[in-house]
Phi, psi and omega in degrees: 000139178289152174244144176302126178269149173282109176234154180280164178302322179294321179293318178298318176299320177300311183296319181295332175292324191258326188245118189248146172288144175242147172225146180275132177229153176227151178278130176247124181256138167241184178297327187253349186197170172236144173209157179271134175229154178297134186205117182301343179260002184280190180271157179285129175232145167288154179236165180302140179296140176231165181292167187295333182246020177260129177299128184268351184259356186274137179296149358276116175266124184258115177290135180260328175189160176296138182270059183283350173271000179261137174296121184287354176260118180301141173273346180203148179234127179246155164261125182240149180257137184234115185269158171078212190076196182276358184094330182251321183269129179281119185225075179290148177239164178302317184294325181290318180286312185297330181285347179253007175279118183294154184307317186297343179261358185297327181280330185272321189283129175242347182200159177219155175233131182246122183241127180298134176251312182162195177275145172290130186308129178072022182215168174263002177283157182254151173245140178226161168261118177254116184264125180263137181239154176236168176298145177293000000 
């Protein structure tokens, strides 16, 4: 399981500029319209930027564009720990994820997807599967 690394605000900002969160969305059609909704079986989308300590998976999450330049098959999967939140709701932040990406992945990784797994045993902290993606 990954552990949060001690990184400076400058290092976090550099990582936020290069490595972006992805969320899966699918198109839902009704008789009168189409709209994108979060769907674990959907396509990968970049989302609107949020601050380093703002949960990026909480609605309303706004997809900005399809992540078609990202290889849709993750090259690496990490287990990440996510602290805080209400204890019940999973609320990952950029700083939590980006601080757990190993140094050796910083050149390769351009995006990540974080999927909830459950609680860390004996804790109110959450565990997630964080999938790392590279450019096509």
